[in-house]
N, C-alpha and C positions, 0 to 999 in steps of 0.2 A: 644803682644799676649800671654803671660803670665799671665798680668793682667785682659784681658779680660777674660780667664779661670777662675781665681778666682772669678771674680765677679759673674759669671753665677754659679757655684757650691755653692757660698753661697745664692743666690737666689733658688737655687732648694732645699737647705736645709731649708730654711724658709718655703716653701711652705710645706714641709713634717712635720715639727714640728706643722703648722698651721692646718693640717690635711686638706688642701684644695683640692676639688675633681673635681671643675668646669671644662671648656674648657681646653682639656691639650695643651699644647705650647711647639713647638719645640724648647726649650730654649739651649740644650745641643748638641753641635754638637762634632765633633771629636776634636775639641781644647777644649771644656768643657770637654770631656771625659777626655782629659789628667789631667787636674788640678782637676777634679773632680773626681780623682784618689786616690791616695793612700797615705796610711798612716799605713798599717799592718803589711805587709809581714816581714818586718825585725826588728821592733823594737825591738827586743831582742837581737839584734847583733849588734848595731850601735856605740856604745860609743868607743871613743878613749882609746889608750893604754897609761898605766902612764911610767914616765920615771924610767929605771932599769927593765922594766919588760922583758920578753922573747923576745918580739918583737924586741928590739934593741941590737946590738953587744956589746962586750966591750969598745968601744970608744962611745957609746951612739948614734951610729947612726941608723937610720931607718933601719930596716931589710925588702929586698923585695924577696919575693919568685919567683924563675924563671918561675916554672910551672903555678903559678898565672899571672904572666904578659905576660907570652907567651899563656895564654886562645885563644886570638883572631886569632893567629896563627895555634892553634890544630884544630880550627873550621873551617877556611880555609882549612887546608889540609883534615878534613872529607869532604868538599865538600859542602854537602846541607842538612839541617833536616826539622824537624816538628818542630815548636814552638807552646807554650799556652803564653800568657801574663797575669796580672791583676796590675791594678794600684788603690790606695785605697788613700781616702783623708778624714782628720776627720775636718767636717764644722758644729758647734753649737752644738756638741753632737751627730752628725749623721754622720755613717760611707757612703759613696758614693763609690761605686766600679764599673770598666769597665773591661771586659775580652775579650781575642782574642784569636782566634787559626788561623792557617796558616801553613806557611812554609818559609824557606828561604834559598837562593843560598849564600855561602859565598864569594864563588871565584868569583861569577859577582855580588855581593853587591845588592843584590835585592830581593824580597819577596813580598808576600802579606798575608794580615791578614782582617779576618773579627772581627769587634768589636759588643760588645753588650753592651749597654749604661744602666744606673740604671733605675729600675722601676719607677713608679712616687707613690705616697704617699698611693695608694690604693693597690697596688702590683701588677698592670696590666703594660703591656707594653705601655712605654709613647714614647718610643723615636725607629726609625726605625733602624735595623744595620747598620752599614758602613763598607764600604770595602775599604782598603787602600793598596796602590801599593807603595812598600818602593824600591828607585832607588838612585844611587849615586847623591846626591846634589839635589835630588826633592822627593818630597813627592805628591801623588796623591789620594785624598779622593772623593768617591762616595756616593751619598744618603747623602749629609753634612747638608742639610735643611738650614736654614737663606736665604730665598730667593732662592736658587741654583736649577735651574728644576732638576725633579726628571731623574736619568738616566743622568744627567751631572757629570762631573768630576774639582774637583779644584784642581790647581796645586800647589806647595807653593814650592820656592827655600830654601833649610834647612840652606844653608851658611848665610841665611840672618834674620831667625829666631833667636830670643835672645835666645833661649835654645837649638837651634842647632836640635831641634827636638827629644829631649832627653825626653820629656812629651809632647810635642804640640798636638802630634798627638793619646793623649790615650793609646799609648804603644812605649815603648820605643825601637828602632831599634835594632834587635836583636846582628846585629856585633857591631854597635857603643857602645852597652853597654857592650860587651866583650873588645873592644878598650880601653875604661876607665879604664880598669884594668892594662893597659902599665903605668899608673899613680900610681900603686898600692904601698901603704908604711904603715909601722907598720902592716906587715902581721904576724897573729899567724895562728897557726895550733890549731883546736878546738876538732875535732876528726874523727875517721872512721864510716863511717855512711852507711847504706843501703835506698837509694830511689828510687821510683820504682821498686825495685827487684835488681838494680845496686848498687854497693860497691861504694863509693864515699868516698872522703876527703874533710871535711869541712873547709874551710879558713874563717879568717874574719880579717877586716882592713878598710884602706879609701884609696882614691885615691883623686889625684888633678886633675882637668880638664885640666888646662893649662898644666901640665908635660905629660898628657896623650895625648893632641894633638900634643906636640913636638915629642912625641915617635911614633905617628901612620904615616904609609904610605899616601903619598900624597894624594892617593885616598880617602880616607876616612876622611883627617886631617880639611878641611873646616867647616864643621857643629861643630867638637868640639871646634875650635877656636873661632865660634862665641858663643859656649855655654860659654867658658873660660870666655869671655866679659859679658855677659849677666845675668849671675848668680853671685848674691850679696854672697853668700857662694859656694865658688868652691871646697870645700872638701865635698867629697860622700863617706860615711860610706859604708860598703857592707858586706853582707855573699856570700860566693861562694861554690859550689860542685863541685868538679870535679872527671872524673872516671878516669881507669888506664891509657889512653889515654891522660891526658890533657884536655879534652872536657868538656867543661862547662855543667852540667845537671841542674842545676838551678843556678840563680842569683838574688840576691835582694840588691837593692839599693836605696838611702834614699838621696832626691833632695830636697833643701830648697832654695826657690824662695820668693819676696815681693807681698803681695797680692796686693798692690796696684800700683805694676809696678814703685815704686821709684825706683832712684839710689841706688847704693850701698853707705851706710852711711846716708843715707834720713830715716825720720819717717816712720814706715810701718808696719804691721803685716807679719810676717813671714809665711809663708804655707810651710808644709811638704809634699812630695807626694814619696810614696814608691812605683817602681815598681818591678816586680819580674816576670823574664821569666825564662821559663822552657825549655830546650834542648831536643831531644829525636827523635828516627827515623833516624838515621843519614843514609844518601845515598837516603833518599825521594827523589825524583824529586821536584822543587819548581819553576815551569815554571812560566813567568810574560810576559802577551801581554799588552803593553804601549795605552792607549787610542788613537785613532784619533783625530788630531787637531780639528776638527768640533766636538767632544765631550767635549771639555775640556769648562768649563765656563769660559767668559772672562769679565760678568758684575758684578755689585754691588751685595755684600754680605751684607744682612741686618742683624745686630745683635738683639738679644731680648732686649728691654728696660730694665733698671734697676729696680729694687724694693727695 
């Protein structure tokens, strides 16, 4: 899946650089949205920490801030919120971005997003917005394209996705993003800041996907366990902004995967996807109605040919 995303993203970048304005093709889907996304939001703060810096105690052990590692629990206590997402990826000198808006219910581990895919080389809309339903263990996508009839949904088992749906859907599932912080290490306090009028504390560090999966409650562990096996690089640098109640207000994470879908250690170009999730409007209801079985597409999905 990740390899498919990378291939489609590169194809889109080539079309842009060549200025092609011929017949439009719906070659980027929610999946492409993912890989198509991210490389910008957090570049400024993704570096690791050197030995002997404030992120380590006197014994040289990595320090973990309990406020950061407990961010997912704070979201569950908050109940629900509005969310906005952004994914960016650099391909051949071209920045490709997917944005999303919606809401998420952290207690029920479900939410709904509307994703807007990149425009074509002429600046006009090339792809119809995608609707996603995020549920425990499953991702539903509507208006996906690639041979799926209009109005039909595609269901994906997130425990079987190589990345656990951390990037495959074009947006990192908001609670899964926070669950990753359970594996936080080398955390440093950056500064007190104000974000959208709210006073926040800015933290920086990295998290290990496998460590996060082990610390995550069973209900959300499956996708992270899949991601721990699927990513060639399981260290995820992050920047997190938390309010006085320990709730995330913004989270930027940098994921690295192999463009060719090769196994760890195999030759292949690594692609960096940077995912940013903004949280706000806590307490706003985030209802989700699952599609009827008759509305779920079980036929063939036709990917665009490689260019």
